[in-house]
C-alpha positions in Angstrom: -16.3 70.3 -11.8 -18.7 68.0 -10.4 -17.8 65.8 -7.5 -19.1 62.6 -9.4 -16.2 60.3 -10.6 -15.7 60.5 -14.3 -15.6 57.4 -16.6 -12.0 57.0 -17.1 -12.3 55.4 -20.5 -13.2 58.9 -21.8 -10.4 61.3 -22.7 -10.2 64.4 -20.5 -10.7 67.5 -22.8 -8.3 70.2 -23.0 -10.4 72.6 -21.0 -10.8 69.8 -18.1 -7.0 69.7 -18.0 -6.7 73.4 -17.9 -9.1 73.7 -15.1 -7.1 71.0 -13.1 -3.8 72.9 -13.7 -5.5 76.1 -12.6 -6.7 74.5 -9.6 -3.2 73.1 -8.6 -1.7 76.6 -9.1 -4.0 77.8 -6.1 -2.4 75.3 -3.8 -0.2 76.7 -1.0 2.3 74.3 -1.8 2.6 75.5 -5.6 5.9 76.8 -6.8 8.1 76.2 -9.7 5.1 74.5 -11.8 4.9 71.7 -9.0 2.8 71.2 -5.8 3.4 69.1 -2.7 2.4 65.5 -2.7 0.2 66.1 0.4 -2.1 67.9 -2.2 -2.5 64.6 -4.3 -5.8 63.7 -2.7 -7.3 67.2 -3.6 -6.0 66.8 -7.1 -7.7 63.4 -7.7 -11.0 65.0 -6.4 -10.7 67.8 -8.9 -9.8 65.3 -11.7 -12.9 63.3 -10.6 -10.4 60.4 -10.5 -11.6 57.7 -8.2 -8.9 56.3 -6.1 -8.7 54.7 -2.8 -7.0 56.1 0.2 -4.5 53.4 -0.1 -3.9 54.2 -3.7 -3.5 57.9 -3.1 -1.2 57.2 -0.3 1.0 55.0 -2.5 1.5 57.8 -4.9 2.1 60.1 -1.8 4.9 57.9 -0.6 6.4 57.5 -3.8 6.6 61.1 -4.6 7.9 61.6 -1.2 10.6 58.9 -1.4 11.8 59.5 -4.9 10.6 63.0 -6.1 11.1 65.2 -3.0 7.6 65.2 -2.4 6.6 67.2 -5.4 4.6 66.4 -8.4 4.9 68.6 -11.6 2.1 70.1 -13.5 3.5 68.5 -16.7 3.2 65.2 -15.2 -0.5 65.6 -14.2 -1.1 66.9 -17.6 0.5 63.7 -19.1 -1.4 61.5 -16.7 -4.8 63.3 -17.8 -3.9 62.9 -21.5 -3.1 59.1 -21.2 -5.4 57.8 -18.5 -8.3 56.9 -20.7 -6.4 54.4 -22.8 -4.6 51.6 -21.1 -1.9 51.5 -24.0 -1.3 55.0 -23.9 -1.0 55.0 -20.0 1.0 51.8 -19.8 3.4 53.6 -22.2 3.6 56.8 -20.1 4.2 54.7 -17.0 6.9 52.9 -18.8 8.8 56.2 -19.6 8.3 57.0 -16.0 9.6 53.7 -14.8 12.6 53.6 -17.3 14.5 56.3 -15.1 17.9 56.0 -16.7 16.2 56.0 -20.1 18.1 52.9 -21.5 15.2 51.3 -23.0 15.1 48.5 -20.3 13.4 48.2 -17.1 15.9 47.0 -14.6 15.5 45.3 -11.3 16.2 48.6 -9.4 13.8 50.5 -11.6 11.1 47.7 -11.2 11.4 47.7 -7.3 11.4 51.5 -7.2 7.9 51.7 -8.7 6.5 48.2 -7.6 4.4 49.5 -4.6 3.0 52.3 -6.8 2.2 49.8 -9.8 0.7 47.1 -7.4 -1.6 49.6 -5.9 -2.9 50.6 -9.3 -3.0 47.1 -10.9 -4.2 44.5 -8.6 -2.8 41.7 -11.0 0.5 43.2 -10.4 0.5 42.7 -6.6 2.6 39.8 -5.4 4.8 39.6 -8.3 8.6 39.5 -7.9 11.1 41.0 -10.5 11.8 37.2 -11.6 8.1 36.8 -12.3 7.9 40.1 -14.1 11.0 39.0 -16.4 9.4 35.6 -16.8 6.1 37.0 -17.9 7.4 40.1 -19.9 10.5 39.0 -21.6 8.8 38.1 -25.0 12.1 37.7 -26.8 13.7 35.6 -23.9 16.7 38.1 -23.7 16.8 38.0 -19.8 16.0 41.7 -20.1 12.7 43.6 -20.2 12.4 46.3 -23.0 10.2 49.3 -22.6 7.9 47.8 -25.1 7.7 44.5 -23.4 7.0 46.3 -20.2 4.0 48.2 -21.8 2.6 44.9 -23.2 3.0 43.2 -19.7 1.1 46.2 -17.9 -1.5 46.2 -20.6 -2.1 42.4 -19.9 -2.2 43.1 -16.2 -4.6 46.0 -16.3 -7.9 44.1 -16.7 
C-alpha cells in the first residue's frame, strides 16, 4: 500500500483488508489471531489511516488497560469494514462499548471508553456521563440504549 492517507469515506476493499491482516500476521507480537497494542501505529500506517500520535496512544492505553494489550485481527477487520460510514462505525463502537451486552450503555461502560471516544470524536471531549444521558436519552428513560448511543455518536461525529 502507498504511504498516502486514504479518504476514509471510501470503503476498504476485501483485498485491502486481507493485505492489512497479512501484514499484522508478520508482527513479532502476533499470536492466537491477535497482536500487541505496541504495533497499533504500524497497523494505522499499513491501513493508511490518519491518526495523531495522541489518538493512537489513546487506543494503545485502552487496549493495555482493558484488553490485555492485544488487538484481534477480527477487530481490525470490523473497524476497516465500518470506518467509511459514520452510522456503521458508530454501531460497531456501540457494540464494543456495551461490554455486558444488555442493550444499554451504563456509566461504567461510558467511562471505560470515554478517553478513547474523546480522542476520536472531539465533540465528545469534556462531556460527562450526565451530559451524555441528557443528550442521548431520547425517550427520557434515564437510560441510554445502544441505538440512542449510536445516534448520539453520529451527531457528535461532525
